[in-house]
C-alpha positions, 0 to 999 in steps of 0.5 A: 500499499502507498502512503498519502505522500507517495499519492501526492507525489504521483501528481495525478491531475484528474484524480482524488484519494478519498477514503480508501481509493482513488477517484475520477470523473470525466464529462461525456456528451452522450452515453455512446461516448462514455461506452467508447471511453470506457472500452478503451479503459478495459483494453488499458486495464487488460494490459495490466491485469487491473481494472477500475470500478465504474459507474456511468450516469448522464453526462459523466463517468465515474471511476474508482481505483484501488487494490484489493491485495495491498500489504499493510504492516503493523510491526512484524504482521502483514494484513492484506487490504483494500488500498492504493498501489503502484498498480493504481497509480500506472492505470490512473496515468493510462486512464488520463492519457485515454481521456486526453486523447478523447478530449474529455474533460475531468472535473475532479472536484465533484467526486465524492465518497460516503461512509457510515460511522457506528460508535461501538462498545463491542464491534466484533460482537455486533459486526456480524449482525450489520454485515448481514443487514447491509450486504447479505454477505458475513464475509464483508465484515473485515473485508479489505480491512484489519478491523471489523469494518464492513465493506461490501466487495461489489460497492453496492452499500457505504462502508460501515467502520466502527468507532469507540462508544463514548457514552450517551448520545448519537451513535451514527454519523456520516462521513463525506469524503470530498476533494481538498479543493471543495472541502470548504465549499461544502462546509460553507453551504452546510452552514448556510443551510442552517448547520454549524461547525462544532469541530474543525480539525485543520490538520486531520481533515475532518470537520464535524457539522452539526444540524439544528437538532445536534445530529452530526456529520464529517466532511472529510479530506485525505490531507496525507495525499494532498501536493504541498506547494 
């Protein structure tokens, strides 16, 4: 697995590191243009033996790059996790070149990822319930993670991770991962709609927003993967 510094140094102008992966959005004129673009992306992926996760909506194609065999070392212990590796960097560069050849415009500031957080005293005990409820598959507990985090391999539902229970109060919260250049805009929009900033963690990249009833969500930026200067 690559650290944030290595990802930033790759200078992937079309891509942003959100949560566990690299994300990009390319604007398309119509469905056919999107299909032709993805066919070329598929050929590039075939050459590398690696492919992105893809979704297409009117006017855009979204891609996510992550490796499910990244190695995370915790002291002398190795874990196989889902994370960004050099293979993702290499394919991201190829996809950027393909988009350039087709004169597709990237819109990296519009990418986002939603994850769920649940404060729990016994995550190992309750995780199987949430794995079954969210994905219908017990193997999604700890999938691509050394923790009890719930990750659906197909990407149908948001990841659910467990934090430490801190007494009474809200147990669930939403985390919204956004591109660094749009984080303040997202925060300002929430405040303008009636929310308030509860905690601004400039160094951590986590800004906690509360609604009028005190329910909180978090705007998240991976500051480790932001290119400096």
